C-alpha positions as CSV (number, residue, x, y, z in Angstrom):
1,X,16.9,-10.2,13.4
2,X,15.0,-10.7,10.2
3,X,12.0,-13.0,9.4
4,X,10.4,-13.9,6.2
5,X,8.0,-15.8,4.7
6,X,6.8,-16.3,1.0
7,X,5.8,-18.1,-1.8
8,X,5.1,-17.8,-5.8
9,X,2.2,-16.7,-7.0
10,X,2.4,-17.7,-10.4
11,X,2.7,-21.4,-9.7
12,X,-0.6,-20.4,-8.0
13,X,-2.0,-19.6,-11.1
14,X,-1.6,-15.6,-10.8
15,X,-1.5,-13.8,-13.9
16,X,0.2,-10.2,-13.3
17,X,-1.7,-7.3,-13.2
18,X,-0.8,-3.9,-11.7
19,X,-3.4,-4.0,-8.9
20,X,-0.8,-6.5,-7.2
21,X,1.2,-3.2,-6.3
22,X,-1.7,-1.2,-5.2
23,X,-2.5,-4.3,-2.9
24,X,1.1,-4.6,-1.6
25,X,1.4,-0.9,-0.8
26,X,-2.0,-1.0,1.1
27,X,-1.1,-4.5,3.0
28,X,2.3,-2.9,4.2
29,X,0.2,0.5,5.3
30,X,-2.3,-1.0,6.8
31,X,-2.8,-4.7,7.9
32,X,1.2,-5.0,8.5
33,X,1.8,-1.9,10.1
34,X,-1.1,-2.6,12.5
35,X,-0.8,-6.2,13.5
36,X,3.1,-6.7,13.1
37,X,4.4,-3.3,14.0
38,X,1.8,-1.9,16.3
39,X,0.3,-4.9,17.8
40,X,3.2,-7.1,17.5
41,X,6.2,-4.7,18.3
42,X,8.2,-5.3,15.3
43,X,10.6,-2.4,14.0
44,X,9.4,-2.9,10.6
45,X,7.2,-4.7,8.4
46,X,6.8,-5.2,4.8
47,X,5.5,-7.2,1.6
48,X,6.5,-7.2,-2.0
49,X,6.1,-8.9,-5.3
50,X,8.6,-9.5,-7.8
51,X,7.0,-9.5,-11.2
52,X,9.7,-11.6,-13.0
53,X,9.8,-14.4,-11.0
54,X,6.1,-14.1,-9.3
55,X,7.7,-14.1,-5.9
56,X,5.8,-12.5,-3.4
57,X,7.1,-12.3,0.5
58,X,6.5,-10.7,3.7
59,X,9.3,-9.5,6.2
60,X,9.8,-8.1,9.4
61,X,12.5,-7.0,11.1
62,X,13.6,-6.6,15.0
63,X,10.5,-8.6,15.8
64,X,9.9,-10.1,19.3
65,X,6.6,-12.0,18.4
66,X,7.7,-14.3,15.0
67,X,5.0,-16.9,15.8
68,X,2.3,-13.9,16.0
69,X,3.7,-12.5,12.9
70,X,3.8,-15.6,10.7
71,X,0.0,-15.5,12.1
72,X,-0.4,-12.0,10.6
73,X,0.9,-13.1,7.2
74,X,-1.3,-16.1,7.2
75,X,-4.0,-13.9,8.1
76,X,-3.4,-11.8,4.6
77,X,-6.0,-13.1,2.7
78,X,-8.9,-12.7,5.1
79,X,-8.1,-9.1,5.8
80,X,-8.1,-8.8,1.9
81,X,-11.7,-10.8,1.9
82,X,-12.9,-8.4,4.4
83,X,-11.4,-5.4,2.9
84,X,-14.0,-2.5,2.2
85,X,-11.5,0.5,0.9
86,X,-12.7,3.9,0.8
87,X,-11.7,6.3,-2.2
88,X,-9.0,8.1,-0.1
89,X,-7.6,4.9,1.2
90,X,-7.4,3.7,-2.5
91,X,-6.3,6.6,-3.6
92,X,-3.0,6.8,-1.1
93,X,-2.5,3.0,-2.1
94,X,-2.4,3.8,-5.8
95,X,-0.1,6.9,-5.5
96,X,2.2,5.2,-3.2
97,X,2.4,2.2,-5.9
98,X,3.2,4.8,-8.5
99,X,5.7,6.7,-6.7
100,X,7.9,3.1,-5.8
101,X,8.2,3.0,-9.6
102,X,8.3,6.9,-10.5
103,X,10.4,8.5,-7.7
104,X,11.0,12.2,-7.8
105,X,14.5,13.0,-8.0
106,X,16.5,16.4,-8.2
107,X,17.3,17.8,-11.7
108,X,20.9,17.1,-11.1
109,X,20.2,13.4,-10.4
110,X,18.2,12.8,-13.4
111,X,20.9,14.2,-16.0
112,X,20.0,16.1,-19.0
113,X,17.3,15.4,-21.1
């Protein structure tokens, strides 16, 4: 089973900035991993932002605790307000966000340039 929740950040007044990609990456690797996967038992959990539409969505897969997962999604603002990233964690999130856009590919997959 899949479960998702989301909203439109542009409608809430958000103006795009690349930091949303870093925040999304960190949320997936920290908050959602810990609360939805480790504590809640879901097989997968993620969040993503669509730059074109402003849609920000959370999702989980094979989730035995749907209500607890919704609470974790709703707790994201509190998690971010209390967040105090060290330099190493921030670096991992930045590299992960860049990697989503600039994925490594072997020479034969890139073609000739």
